[in-house]
Structure formats: structure tokens, C-alpha cells
C-alpha positions as CSV (number, residue, x, y, z in Angstrom):
1,M,89.8,104.8,64.7
2,S,89.7,102.7,61.5
3,D,89.2,99.0,62.0
4,N,91.7,98.4,59.2
5,N,94.4,100.2,61.1
6,V,93.8,98.4,64.4
7,I,96.5,95.9,65.4
8,L,95.1,94.9,68.8
9,T,91.7,94.7,70.5
10,M,91.0,93.3,73.9
11,E,87.3,93.0,74.6
12,N,85.5,92.4,77.9
13,I,88.6,91.1,79.7
14,T,87.8,89.8,83.2
15,K,90.4,88.3,85.5
16,T,89.9,87.2,89.1
17,F,92.3,86.0,91.8
18,G,90.1,84.0,94.2
19,P,87.3,86.3,95.3
20,V,89.1,89.4,94.1
21,K,88.2,90.7,90.6
22,A,91.4,92.4,89.3
23,L,89.9,93.2,85.8
24,S,86.2,93.7,85.0
25,D,85.2,93.9,81.3
26,V,88.2,95.9,80.3
27,N,88.4,97.0,76.7
28,L,91.5,98.2,74.8
29,S,92.0,99.1,71.2
30,V,95.5,99.9,69.7
31,E,96.3,101.2,66.2
32,K,99.3,100.0,64.2
33,A,102.5,102.0,64.6
34,E,101.2,104.1,67.5
35,I,102.5,104.7,71.0
36,H,99.6,103.9,73.3
37,A,99.8,104.7,77.0
38,I,97.9,102.9,79.7
39,C,97.4,105.0,82.8
40,G,95.9,104.3,86.2
41,E,96.7,104.2,89.9
42,N,98.7,101.4,91.5
43,G,96.5,98.4,91.7
44,A,94.2,99.6,88.9
45,G,95.0,96.5,86.8
46,K,97.4,97.8,84.1
47,S,100.1,95.2,84.5
48,T,97.5,92.5,85.0
49,L,96.0,93.4,81.6
50,M,99.3,93.2,79.9
51,N,100.1,89.9,81.6
52,V,96.8,88.6,80.2
53,L,97.8,89.8,76.7
54,S,101.3,88.4,76.8
55,G,100.4,84.9,78.1
56,V,101.7,85.3,81.6
57,Y,98.1,84.5,82.6
58,P,97.2,81.8,80.1
59,F,94.0,81.5,78.1
60,G,91.4,79.9,80.2
61,T,92.3,81.8,83.4
62,Y,90.4,84.9,82.2
63,S,87.3,85.7,80.1
64,G,87.1,87.9,77.1
65,T,88.5,88.1,73.6
66,I,92.0,89.1,72.3
67,T,92.5,89.8,68.6
68,F,96.0,90.6,67.3
69,N,96.6,91.4,63.6
70,G,93.1,90.2,62.7
71,K,93.5,86.8,64.5
72,E,91.9,85.7,67.7
73,C,94.6,84.8,70.2
74,R,94.6,82.2,72.9
75,Y,98.1,82.4,74.3
76,R,99.1,79.9,76.9
77,T,102.7,81.0,77.4
78,I,104.9,84.0,76.8
79,A,106.5,82.0,74.0
80,D,103.2,81.8,72.2
81,S,102.7,85.6,72.2
82,E,106.4,86.2,71.2
83,M,105.8,83.9,68.2
84,D,103.3,86.5,67.0
85,G,105.6,89.4,67.8
86,I,104.3,90.6,71.1
87,V,107.1,91.2,73.6
88,I,106.7,92.5,77.1
89,I,109.5,94.2,79.1
90,H,108.7,94.2,82.8
91,Q,109.7,96.9,85.3
92,E,112.1,94.3,86.9
93,L,114.4,93.6,84.0
94,A,114.7,89.9,83.0
95,L,118.5,89.9,82.2
96,S,121.1,87.5,83.5
97,P,123.8,89.8,85.1
98,F,126.7,87.4,84.7
99,L,126.1,86.7,81.0
100,S,127.3,89.0,78.2
101,V,125.1,91.4,76.3
102,A,125.0,89.2,73.2
103,E,124.1,86.1,75.3
104,N,121.3,88.0,77.0
105,I,119.9,89.2,73.6
106,F,119.7,85.7,72.2
107,I,119.0,83.6,75.3
108,G,116.3,81.1,74.4
109,N,116.7,82.2,70.8
110,E,120.2,81.2,70.1
111,R,122.0,81.5,66.8
112,S,123.3,78.0,66.2
113,S,124.4,75.6,63.5
114,H,123.9,71.8,63.9
115,G,123.1,72.3,67.6
116,V,126.2,74.4,68.3
117,I,126.0,78.1,69.0
118,D,127.6,80.2,66.3
119,W,129.4,82.9,68.3
120,N,130.5,84.9,65.3
121,Q,126.9,85.2,64.1
122,T,125.7,85.9,67.6
123,R,128.1,88.8,68.1
124,A,127.5,90.2,64.6
125,E,123.8,90.2,64.9
126,A,124.0,91.6,68.5
127,M,126.1,94.5,67.2
128,K,123.4,95.3,64.6
129,L,120.7,95.2,67.2
130,L,122.7,97.4,69.6
131,D,123.2,99.9,66.7
132,R,119.4,99.9,66.2
133,V,118.8,100.9,69.8
134,G,121.7,103.4,69.9
135,L,123.9,101.4,72.4
136,P,127.5,101.4,71.2
137,E,128.7,98.6,73.6
138,D,130.9,95.6,73.0
139,P,128.5,92.6,72.8
140,D,130.9,90.7,75.1
141,T,130.4,93.1,77.9
142,R,128.7,91.5,81.0
143,V,125.3,93.0,81.7
144,M,126.2,93.5,85.4
145,D,128.8,96.1,84.2
146,L,126.1,98.3,82.5
147,G,124.0,100.9,84.1
148,V,120.2,100.5,84.4
149,G,119.6,102.7,81.4
150,K,121.8,100.7,79.1
151,Q,120.2,97.5,80.5
152,Q,116.8,98.7,79.3
153,L,118.2,99.2,75.8
154,V,119.6,95.6,75.9
155,E,116.0,94.4,76.8
156,I,114.7,96.3,73.7
157,A,117.4,94.9,71.5
158,K,116.4,91.5,72.8
159,A,112.8,92.3,71.8
160,L,113.9,93.4,68.3
161,S,115.7,90.0,67.9
162,K,112.3,88.4,68.1
163,N,110.9,90.5,65.3
164,V,108.7,92.5,67.6
165,K,105.5,94.0,66.3
166,L,104.0,95.1,69.6
167,L,106.4,96.2,72.3
168,I,105.0,96.5,75.9
169,L,107.0,98.6,78.3
170,D,106.0,98.5,82.0
171,E,107.4,101.5,83.8
172,P,110.4,101.7,81.5
173,T,111.9,104.9,83.0
174,A,111.1,104.3,86.7
175,A,114.7,103.7,87.7
176,L,116.3,105.9,85.0
177,N,117.8,109.4,85.3
178,D,116.5,112.2,83.0
179,E,119.2,111.6,80.3
180,D,118.6,107.9,80.1
181,S,114.8,108.4,80.1
182,A,115.0,110.9,77.2
183,H,117.1,108.5,75.2
184,L,114.7,105.6,75.8
185,L,111.7,107.7,74.8
186,D,113.5,108.9,71.7
187,L,114.1,105.2,70.8
188,V,110.4,104.3,71.2
189,R,109.6,107.2,68.8
190,H,112.2,106.0,66.4
191,L,110.8,102.4,66.5
192,R,107.4,103.8,65.7
193,D,108.4,106.3,62.9
194,D,111.1,104.4,61.2
195,Q,110.4,100.7,61.8
196,G,106.6,100.6,62.3
197,V,106.7,99.1,65.8
198,T,103.6,99.6,67.9
199,S,104.3,100.3,71.6
200,I,102.2,100.1,74.7
201,I,103.7,102.0,77.6
202,I,102.7,101.9,81.2
203,T,104.0,104.9,83.2
204,H,103.1,107.1,86.1
205,K,105.1,110.0,84.7
206,L,102.4,112.1,83.1
207,N,104.9,114.4,81.5
208,E,106.2,111.4,79.5
209,V,102.6,110.5,78.5
210,A,102.2,114.0,77.2
211,A,105.5,113.9,75.4
212,I,105.3,110.5,73.7
213,A,101.8,109.0,73.6
214,D,99.4,109.1,70.6
215,N,96.5,107.7,72.6
216,V,95.7,106.9,76.2
217,T,93.5,104.4,77.9
218,I,92.7,105.0,81.6
219,I,91.9,102.1,83.9
220,R,90.5,102.5,87.4
221,D,89.7,99.8,89.9
222,G,90.0,97.1,87.2
223,S,87.7,98.8,84.7
224,T,88.2,101.0,81.6
225,V,87.0,104.5,82.5
226,G,88.1,106.5,79.5
227,E,90.2,107.1,76.4
228,M,92.1,110.3,75.4
229,Y,93.3,111.0,71.9
230,I,96.4,113.3,71.6
231,T,97.3,115.4,68.6
232,K,99.4,118.6,68.1
233,E,96.1,120.5,68.0
234,T,94.7,118.8,71.1
235,P,97.6,118.1,73.5
236,L,97.1,116.0,76.6
237,D,95.0,117.6,79.4
238,Q,96.9,116.3,82.4
239,D,94.4,117.6,84.9
240,E,91.6,115.6,83.1
241,L,93.8,112.5,83.0
242,I,94.4,112.7,86.7
243,R,90.7,113.1,87.4
244,K,89.9,110.0,85.4
245,M,92.8,108.0,87.0
246,V,91.9,108.8,90.6
247,G,88.1,109.3,90.3
248,R,88.3,112.6,92.2
249,E,89.5,116.1,91.8
250,L,93.2,116.7,92.8
251,T,93.4,120.4,92.7
252,N,97.0,120.3,93.9
253,L,99.6,117.6,93.4
254,Y,100.9,118.4,96.9
255,P,98.9,118.9,100.1
256,E,98.5,122.3,101.6
257,H,101.0,122.3,104.5
258,T,102.0,125.2,106.8
259,P,105.7,124.8,107.6
260,N,106.5,124.2,111.3
261,T,108.7,126.5,113.3
262,P,111.9,124.4,113.4
263,G,112.7,123.1,116.9
264,E,115.7,121.4,118.4
265,E,118.5,120.3,116.0
266,Y,118.0,116.5,115.7
267,L,120.8,115.7,113.3
268,R,124.0,117.3,112.2
269,I,126.6,115.7,109.8
270,K,129.9,117.5,109.9
271,D,132.8,117.1,107.4
272,W,131.4,113.8,106.3
273,T,133.7,112.1,103.8
274,V,133.0,108.6,102.3
275,Y,135.2,106.5,100.0
276,H,133.9,104.0,97.4
277,P,133.7,100.5,98.8
278,L,135.4,98.9,95.8
279,D,137.7,101.8,94.8
280,P,139.2,103.1,98.1
281,G,140.9,106.0,96.4
282,R,137.7,107.4,95.0
283,I,135.8,110.0,97.1
284,I,132.0,109.6,96.9
285,V,131.0,112.1,99.6
286,D,133.4,115.0,100.1
287,H,133.3,116.9,103.5
288,A,129.5,117.2,103.6
289,N,127.8,119.3,106.2
290,I,124.0,119.1,106.7
291,S,121.6,119.6,109.6
292,V,117.9,119.1,110.2
293,R,115.7,120.2,113.0
294,S,112.6,118.9,114.7
295,G,109.5,119.5,112.5
296,E,111.5,120.2,109.3
297,I,111.2,118.5,105.9
298,V,114.6,118.9,104.3
299,G,115.4,117.8,100.7
300,L,118.5,116.5,99.1
301,A,118.6,117.4,95.4
302,G,121.2,116.1,93.0
303,L,121.8,114.3,89.7
304,M,122.3,110.5,89.5
305,G,125.6,109.7,91.2
306,A,125.8,112.9,93.2
307,G,126.3,110.9,96.4
308,R,123.0,111.5,98.2
309,T,122.1,107.9,98.8
310,E,125.7,107.0,99.7
311,M,125.8,109.8,102.2
312,S,122.6,108.6,103.9
313,M,123.6,104.9,103.9
314,S,127.0,105.7,105.3
315,V,125.5,107.7,108.2
316,F,122.9,104.9,108.8
317,G,125.1,102.3,110.4
318,R,128.0,102.7,107.9
319,S,126.0,100.7,105.4
320,Y,128.1,102.1,102.5
321,G,131.8,103.0,102.1
322,S,135.3,101.5,102.6
323,S,136.5,104.4,104.7
324,I,134.4,107.1,106.4
325,S,135.5,110.2,108.3
326,G,133.6,113.0,109.9
327,E,131.2,113.5,112.8
328,V,127.5,112.8,113.5
329,Y,125.5,114.6,116.2
330,V,122.0,113.5,117.3
331,K,120.2,116.0,119.5
332,G,123.5,117.7,120.1
333,R,125.3,114.6,121.2
334,K,128.2,113.2,119.2
335,V,127.4,109.6,118.3
336,S,129.2,106.6,116.8
337,L,127.0,104.6,114.5
338,P,129.0,101.5,113.4
339,T,126.0,99.3,112.8
340,V,122.4,99.6,111.6
341,Q,121.1,98.6,115.0
342,S,123.2,101.4,116.6
343,A,121.6,103.9,114.2
344,I,118.1,102.7,115.0
345,D,118.9,102.9,118.8
346,A,120.1,106.5,118.3
347,G,116.7,107.4,116.7
348,L,117.5,107.2,113.0
349,A,115.5,105.5,110.3
350,Y,116.4,105.0,106.6
351,A,113.8,104.0,104.1
352,T,115.8,102.7,101.1
353,E,115.1,103.7,97.5
354,D,114.8,100.0,96.5
355,R,111.7,98.8,98.4
356,K,111.6,95.4,96.8
357,G,115.3,94.6,97.0
358,Y,116.1,96.0,100.5
359,G,113.0,97.6,102.0
360,L,110.7,94.6,102.2
361,N,110.9,90.8,102.6
362,L,108.6,89.8,99.8
363,L,108.2,86.3,101.3
364,Q,106.6,87.7,104.5
365,N,103.3,89.4,105.2
366,I,102.4,93.0,106.1
367,R,102.5,92.4,109.8
368,E,106.0,90.8,109.8
369,N,107.4,93.5,107.5
370,A,106.0,96.4,109.4
371,S,107.2,95.2,112.8
372,M,110.7,94.2,111.5
373,A,112.6,97.4,112.8
374,A,110.7,97.6,116.1
375,L,111.1,94.1,117.5
376,K,112.5,95.4,120.8
377,R,109.5,97.7,121.3
378,M,107.1,94.8,120.8
379,S,108.9,92.2,122.9
380,R,108.5,91.4,126.6
381,N,111.5,89.7,128.2
382,G,112.9,88.9,124.8
383,V,109.7,87.3,123.6
384,M,107.6,88.8,120.8
385,D,104.2,90.0,122.1
386,D,101.8,89.1,119.3
387,N,99.0,91.2,120.7
388,I,101.1,94.4,120.8
389,E,102.5,93.6,117.3
390,R,99.0,93.2,115.8
391,K,97.6,96.3,117.5
392,E,100.5,98.5,116.4
393,V,100.6,97.3,112.8
394,E,96.8,97.5,112.5
395,R,97.0,101.1,113.8
396,F,99.4,102.0,111.0
397,R,97.4,100.1,108.4
398,T,94.4,102.2,109.2
399,G,96.4,105.5,109.6
400,F,98.4,105.1,106.4
401,N,95.4,103.8,104.5
402,I,97.1,100.6,103.4
403,K,94.7,98.9,101.1
404,C,94.6,95.2,101.9
405,R,92.3,92.5,103.3
406,D,94.2,92.2,106.6
407,I,97.7,92.5,107.9
408,D,98.4,88.8,107.3
409,V,98.3,89.3,103.5
410,G,101.6,88.8,101.7
411,V,103.3,92.1,101.0
412,S,104.2,90.9,97.5
413,T,100.5,91.0,96.6
414,L,100.3,94.8,97.3
415,S,100.5,97.6,94.7
416,G,103.7,99.7,94.7
417,G,102.0,102.5,96.6
418,N,100.8,100.2,99.3
419,Q,104.2,98.5,99.5
420,Q,105.8,101.9,100.0
421,K,103.3,102.7,102.9
422,V,104.4,99.4,104.6
423,V,108.1,100.5,104.3
424,L,107.1,103.8,105.9
425,A,105.1,102.1,108.6
426,K,108.1,99.8,109.4
427,W,110.3,102.7,110.1
428,V,107.8,104.9,111.9
429,L,107.0,102.0,114.2
430,S,110.6,102.1,115.3
431,D,109.7,105.6,116.8
432,P,112.7,107.5,115.2
433,D,113.5,111.1,115.7
434,V,115.0,111.4,112.2
435,L,113.6,109.7,109.1
436,I,115.6,109.6,105.9
437,L,113.3,108.8,103.0
438,D,115.2,107.8,99.8
439,E,113.0,108.2,96.7
440,P,109.8,107.6,98.7
441,T,107.4,107.9,95.7
442,R,109.4,106.2,93.0
443,G,107.2,104.1,90.7
444,I,103.9,105.0,92.3
445,D,100.9,106.8,90.9
446,V,99.7,110.4,91.6
447,G,97.0,109.4,94.1
448,A,99.3,107.2,96.2
449,K,102.0,110.0,96.0
450,Y,99.6,112.5,97.5
451,E,98.9,110.1,100.4
452,I,102.7,109.6,100.9
453,Y,103.1,113.4,101.0
454,E,100.3,113.7,103.6
455,I,102.2,111.1,105.8
456,I,105.4,113.0,105.5
457,D,103.7,116.3,106.5
458,H,102.1,114.5,109.4
459,L,105.4,113.1,110.6
460,A,106.9,116.6,110.5
461,D,103.9,118.0,112.4
462,Q,104.6,115.3,115.1
463,G,108.1,116.8,115.5
464,K,110.0,114.3,113.5
465,A,113.0,115.6,111.4
466,V,112.5,114.3,107.9
467,I,115.1,114.1,105.1
468,V,113.7,113.4,101.6
469,I,115.9,112.3,98.7
470,S,114.2,112.6,95.3
471,S,115.2,112.8,91.7
472,E,112.0,114.8,91.0
473,L,112.7,118.5,91.6
474,P,109.0,119.5,91.5
475,E,108.4,117.0,94.3
476,L,111.1,118.5,96.6
477,I,109.9,122.0,95.8
478,G,106.3,120.9,96.6
479,I,107.0,119.3,100.1
480,C,110.2,120.6,101.5
481,D,111.0,123.5,103.9
482,R,114.7,123.6,102.9
483,I,116.7,121.9,100.2
484,Y,120.4,121.0,100.1
485,T,121.9,120.7,96.6
486,V,124.6,118.0,96.1
487,S,127.0,117.7,93.2
488,Q,129.9,115.2,92.8
489,G,129.6,114.4,96.5
490,V,129.8,118.0,97.6
491,V,127.0,119.9,99.4
492,T,126.9,123.0,97.2
493,D,124.0,125.0,98.7
494,D,121.4,125.2,101.4
495,V,118.3,126.8,99.9
496,D,115.2,128.0,101.7
497,R,111.7,128.3,100.3
498,K,112.4,131.8,98.8
499,G,115.0,130.2,96.5
500,F,112.9,127.3,95.4
501,T,113.0,127.4,91.6
502,Q,114.1,124.5,89.4
503,E,116.6,126.7,87.6
504,Y,118.3,127.9,90.8
505,L,118.4,124.4,92.3
506,M,119.9,123.0,89.1
507,K,122.8,125.4,89.3
508,G,123.7,123.8,92.6
509,M,123.2,120.3,91.3
510,T,125.5,120.8,88.4
511,K,128.2,122.9,90.1
512,E,131.7,121.5,89.3
513,K,134.0,120.5,92.1
514,E,136.7,123.1,92.7
515,V,140.2,122.1,91.6
516,V,142.9,123.1,94.0
517,A,146.0,124.5,92.1
518,S,149.2,122.7,92.8
């Protein structure tokens, strides 16, 4: 790596939070106009390092040296780093949903004349920026009316408005479907090749690292443990990358697990139809039929918008839908589940795909979150028994290997993988017969994923019926006993292990709804 071509160096960066050392003498070197991936397990320190770089953690709160474009940097705010052309886009997008696309792009950087915003200039420049990111949207469109993939592009347009030289993307595709992910990665390549923009990308999706990165820096437990240089002649060795990330050999991405002999039917959904909550004439789930037995792990495979989450939420206490018809049977008994509490009482649990928005209360600690769905079990005469609560939560902290100082630690301080384990602990503590896990490994690293898979296997071995919704077909193939394919709200196939190929499953996931002739 030529020093003349280096745009960024971070040397011996150390950052502590009280007694905890989050970063320890981390080193990073990035060349101009390259895409540089930073990889590591959850909690390794990747985002912390980028927050140091961008001024989220100001100069003086860490030790070490940052040099950008040949100049030593001592950023005290994000505005300082943005003045030099360093822009960070966090996993949780920083857009105002009720403002327009144009307003979001130039918020804090308004196009004005004599103290008055020039709306014509604002819209005109916004349109040029939207064209640069390949987003043909009206700049007056409210951000809340855009999908997540398009919102990501608005964030990048916002960065371009600040004359970005170094773009930092933290888990940019975590919430995107395959099509939106591919478009975003193509845009990052285009920014590199045609506009000379350097990018740092943090992602757990190793296939994306292999497809887009020029170089990789690996961080483990707050320290730099290696670099990998990628060329056409020397493509990324993903097995070697995983070894460096987790510090151990992962011979398989999925645990060895002998399927259980299916037991009693624990859940059956019959002719289940759900209408959109805001558009009562629109069918989201169309006469769906699924069942799952004790000891089974059953997957729901479908493209974005197929209706898998909506089906699950509507069954779980009618949490979704304006009108619902059909029947639900739990252990052979027809049940009515009009509320979430009635679903819990019937032995169902639903772990949401949005752990931060709906799965956890980020203002509370681990103990309070984990016991939230099991208050009845931990109460005596209507009064919470603190001893039982602590004993039970501590048992799951140990059993699920939740990495924390103690159960009174704020759940917001945990890594994504450990937060997901708290979500699982919360629902397993309610002692359900049926667990519906919606995107249980989204946004977490390969090591934490493996531990989640082990927990799922263990739950099935205990006789639980487990339903897994995932956008990653290899994941469903790796852990499930059966997979239902869902397309346009219709359950199109019930596939056993013998039919587990991505090609076959994709046929069911893309099957068009039959049109009845008039």
C-alpha cells in the first residue's frame, strides 16, 4: 500500500467506557477510491471505531492518532468531520419521516438566499443528487412514503450533498431485500469508479464483502487481528475471514442436528385470510394453511412482501390486519386469539423481526426485558417475586451465553447478537409450546448466529414447535426440517428436506397467484 495513495490512517486507537476497554490499539489504513470492509463479531468494536473517526466520540475521549488526507484530525463533533468530507450513515437511518426527500437531503445544509430557503434551488439540486444515486423520485415525496431501500439512497444523496470524500456505511443492507441490496452495492461501486469516493462498509454479510470489497480489516474483541487484500487473482477466502473474526474454527455455519421425530400437532392455521389494515380491500394473506408439530423446526420462505410476517402477527393476538378469517388450532383445540395476552396464554410466542423497535424496551435492563412476557409466572398473589425473576433470568443468561456484566445492565448497551438472545429469553421464559421467530439472526455476526441456531435446535429437542421466518434461504435450508414457501400471501408449497435446494424453493417463492376466469 503506497503512502501517497492512503486517504485515512487510524493509529493505536484506544477507547474505554468506564472500566470496559472497547478498543485497544486499533490500526486502520484505507486507500483513496477503494471500498474497505471492516468485519468482526457483534461487540468487536467496529461501530465504536467509526464513531471515533466521525466525531461521535470527540477528540479527548480516546487515545491515538487519526490522519485524513494528510492532515491530523481532532474532530469534536460530526459537523467537524463532515466539513472534511467524512460522512457516516448509521444502521438506524437519521431521516425525518414527515419531511420531504429534498428537505431531508439538505437539512442542516439548507440552500438559502438572504436567510430564506430557496425552494426552487433545493428541489433542483435534490433532483440532481437523486439522479446520481439512481432514485427517480419526486423530491417533494415524504420520506415516510418510501421503502427502506429508497430511504438508504436518500441518505447517500444527503452525503453527496456534503461533498463526501469518505462514506461510512454501517450495516447498509441489513433491512433490505436482495434487489435493493444489489442496487445499493452497485451504487457504492459507481461512486468509487466514476466519482472517486472512498467507502468503508461494515457488514455481516460475507458474500457482500466478497463481491464488493477491495480490502478487509478484521477486528476481534476491540483489537485489529488481521487484514485481507482482495483481487481478481486472489478472491476472498471466507473461511479464513470467519476464523479471524471469531478466533476459532467454524467448520460448519450451522450446528449438526438430528431432526426429531415429529410429535403432536401443536399449531394448525386453516384457511387464514388477512386484509391490509389501511386498505381493507387488499388481501395480504390468502387462505393460508400451515401446521407445525412438537419437535419440528419449520421455515417460512418468501420474498419481501410475501405476507409471512403479516400471517404470524395476525395469528399472534390479531396484531395485524383490518379483517381476519380462518381458524387456529392449538394442540387440536380450536382457539380464538383476539389479544396478544390470549395468544401467550394459549402457548404461543412471537419474536418480532424488529428487536429494537418492538422486541425490547431499550430504556430497561436485561432482567426487566427478559421477564416481560412471563410476569404471571413470576408473581405471587399479583406481586412480582424478585427472587424468582432474578433466578430465572440468570438461568437464561447463562444458558444462552448472554455476554454482559450482570442482568441489571441496560439492554441498549448490548451487541445485536446479545440483544437477540434477550428477545429469545423473554419468550422462552413464557414457557410457550409454539415459538414464531421472525428474522432471528438479522444484523448479527456469524458467531452469534451459530449460537442462535444452537438455541433453536435445543428448543426443538425440548419438544417446542418452532417456526422460523428468514430472508436468507441458506439459513432456512441449514436449520429447518420442513419449509413452506409463500408468494403474494399464498402458501404455495410444503417442502421436506429432500426438496431443499435454493432453486426449488425459489420457484415456490415466485409463483404467481392464479387468476380465476370470469
